[in-house]
N, C-alpha and C positions, 0 to 999 in steps of 0.2 A: 302406839306410834301415831304420829300426825299424818293426815292425808296430804296429798300433793297441794291441794288448795290452801290448807292451813299453813303449810311450810312457805308457800308463796306469800301469803299474807304476813307471816312473821318476818320474812325477808324485806318486803316492801316497807314495813314499819321501821325496821332497822335502818334501811337505806335513807329513809326520810329524816332520820335523826343525825345523819352525818353532816357536820358543820364545815362548810368551806369558807375561807376568808372572803370578804366583800371586795377587797382591793388587792391588786389592780383589777378593776372590773372586767376589762377586756381579756384577762386571763381566766378568771373564775366563772363569769356569767355563762360563757359557752359550755363549760363543764356541767353546770347545773342544768342548762337547757338540754344538753345531750342525755344526761342521766335520768331526767324526769320526763323524757319524751316517749315513754312507753317501752315496747320491747317485750318479748315473751319470758325473759329471765330464765331461759332453759338451762344455762350452765350453772348459775348459783343454786337453782332448784335441785338439780341433779346432785351437786356436791352435798347439799344438806340431806337429801334423801339417802344417799349412800352412807353418810356419817351415821344417821339414825339407824339404818338397817344393820350396821355392825355394832350398835349399842353405844354410839358416841353421844355427846351432849350437843344439842343444837346451838346453844348459846356460844359454845366454843367454835362452832363452824361459821358463825356469822361474819367475822372479820375476813376469812378466806373467801367466803361467798361474795362479799362486797368487793374484794380485790379482783376476783375473776370478772365480775361484771364491769368494774371500772376499766380493766384492761381490754375487755371486749369492745367497749364503747370507744376507747382510744383508737383501736384498729379501724373502726368505722369512720372516725373523723379523717384519718389519713387515707383510707380507701376512697372517700368522696373527693379528696383533692386529686388523687391519681386518676380517678375516673371522670373528673369534671362533673360530678353528680350534684345537681341542684336540689334534689328532694331526698329526704330520709324519713321513713315512717310517716309519710303523708304530709310532711311540713318541710319548710326550707332547711337544707343542711346547714351545719355550722359554716362550712366553706362558702355557701351561697349567701348566708346572712351577714357574716363578718369578714369574709375574704380569706385568701390563702394563708397569709402570714399568721393571722389569729388562729386559724384552724391547726396550723403546724404547731404553734407554741402551746395552745391549750391541749392538743393531743399529747405533746411531750409531757406536760404537767400531769395529765391523767395517767400516763404510763408510770411516772415516778410515784404518784400518789397511790397507785395500786400496791406498790411495795410497802408504803407506809401502812396501808390497811392490813396487808399480809402480816406485818410484824405483831399484830394483835393476837395471833394464834398462841396456844400454850408453848412456852419456851422450850420444853423438851422435844416438841415436834417441829419446831421452826426450821432447823437445818434441813431435814428431809423434805419438808413442804417447799422451802425456798428452792431446793434443787429441782423438784418437779416443776414448779412454777416458771423458773428461769429457762429450763429446757423447753417447756411448752411455748414460752414467749418467743424464743429464738426460732423454733420450728415454724411458728405462724408467719414470721417474717420471711423465712425461706420459701414457704408456700406462696406468699404474695409475689415474691420475685419470680418464681417459676411461672406464675399466672401471667405476669407482665411479659416474660420471655416468650411465652407461647403465642402472644398476640402477633409477634413479628416472625414467627416460624411457619413455614408453609406446611410442614409435616410434624404432627404430634401424635404419638401412639396412645392407645387406650390405657396402657400400663402407666405411661408418664402422666396422663391426666389424673388417674386414680391416685397416684402418689402425690400429685399437687393438691388435690382436694383433701387428702388425708392430712397433709401438713397445714393447709390454709384454714380448714374448718373443723375436721374431726379431732385433731390433736387437742384443741382447746376444750372440747367436750370431754375427751378422755382424760386429760390432765385434771380437770375439775373433779371428775369421778374418783380419780386416784387420790387426790388430796382429801376428799371426803372419807375415803377408806382409811387413810393414815390417821385422820382425826378420830375415826371410830375404832382405832387399835386393831385393824384387820391384819392378818398375817401377810407376809411378803407375797406369798403365793396368791392370796385373794386380791391383794392390791393389783397384781399383774392381770388377774382375770377380769377385774372390774374395769380396768383400763381397756382391755380388749372388747368387753361388752359395749362400752361407750364409743370406742373407735368404729366398730361395725355399725352401730346405730347411727353414728354421724355420717358415715359413708352412704348408708341407705337413705338418710334424710336428704343429703345433697343430690344423690341420683334422682330421688323423687322430685326434688325441686326442679331439676333439669327437665324431667319428664312432664311435670305439670305446666311448665312454661310453654310447651307446645301442645299438650293434650289435656290440660286441666280446664278449669273454669275460673272466672274472675273471683268467685267466692273462695275457691280453694287457694289460689295464688296470691290474691290481694292486689293484683296489678294486671295490666293488659296482657293477653295471651300472645305469644309469638315474639316477644321482645328479644330473646336470644337469637332467633333466626334473623331478625332485622338488623342486628348488630354484627352478624357473622361470627358469633361466639363459638369457640371450640368446646362444646358440651359433650357429655357422654353419648348423647344421641348422634350428634354430628360426627364424632370420631368413630363410633361404632359403624355408622353408615359408610364413612370414608374407607374403613378397613375392608369392606366387602363390595363396594360399588365398582361399576365399570369406570373407565377413565372419563367417559362422556358424562356419566352421572356425578362423578367427583367434581368436574368443572361446574356443573349446575350448583352443587353444594358450596363450592368455593366462591362463586361470583354472583349468585342470584341477589344477594343483599345489596350489591353495587349497581344493579340494573335499574337505571332511572326510567326506563320505559314501562316498568311494572308498578302497580300500586302496592301498598304494604300488604293488603290482603292476598294479592296474587303471589307475592314473594313467599309469604307464609305457606300458601297452598302448594306452591311448586316444590318447596323443600320437603314438606310433609308427604308429598307424593313419593319422593325418593325414600324417605323413612319407611313408609308403608310397603314399598316394593321389596325392601330387604328385611321386612319383619322386625324393624328396630324397636317399635314400641313394646312388642311382646318380649323381646330379648331383655330390654331394660327392666321391665316389670318383673321378670324372672330373677334378675340380679338383685333387685330391691328386696324381693321376698326372701331370697336366700340369705342376704345379709341380716335382715330383720330376724329371721328364725335362728340364725347363728348367734345373734346377740342374746336372744332369749334363752337359748340352750346353755349359754355360759353361766347364767344365773343358777342353773341346776347343779353346777359343780362347786359352788361356793361352800365354805365351811360354816355355814349358818343355817338355821332352820328355814325351810321353804317359805313359811308364812312371813318371814322377815324380808323376803324379796318381792312380795306382792305389789308394793307401791312402785318398785322399779319396773315391774311388768306394765303396770298402769301408765307410768310415765312414758315408756317406750310406745305404747299404743296411742296415747294422746299426741305424742310427737309426730307419729306417722299419719295420724288422722286429722292433723291440725287444719283449722280454718284461720287464715291470717287476718 
């Protein structure tokens, strides 16, 4: 079996060989710019790891892995438009460099092209994989809508938030894993289990991202600490604190980011004081650990030898220990 690093190298080599048309330039140049702009490739890597764990052929997994990565990058193009984000992965976003109209149309083309790439999987597996991919794609859009809805709602529950991040982020990882299992000829039972493994891992990853934004380091997060607080974002930390805080403390959580008399550092410190008062960091860390351990325990129940799941354990550990 290939290591995670060898699978990533194989995927990058395959991705570099995909030939996009040169014209119209304003449609395809932004796609090439987006796809070659780095990224951790965590979804295609998992798809291929799962395929190999179940005895599948990596060459047969490459079209689906490329489709998943193309679709993921399409969502980023449109996310940046909705968020007015000028930077993506340390360089100007497609939206900032070419404008909204180009970002919309290039994103649309990426979504369509992902289905063209997906059609390269073995014909006997295409209907099932198409079903998984399409359901996954629709759920990602649902999650994004919930995320936008929550921006305008005064009250959002922790349960609603977890459902939103499951749809917006975890489903794409879980769908990738399930496609890999189908390509590896896994049983239906194991396909469902590997989906759950990736879903739990994706939720743990997103919760950790929320946690690191307030309590991590720049090295861990890859960007300035406290950005979520300064934006007044409804993260798992914010909502956990809101569910337990006094009304006075809730007002501090709701309105601190709008207080122009405070510096950014003071705003961050004031909100973190509330988090600490209600033991929010410890609670979130416990939830992250629980989901991570739950994901690993699922691997023990698969109908394959334990040694074939070793690279999936390493993948999970690397994902949670990542340095951006």
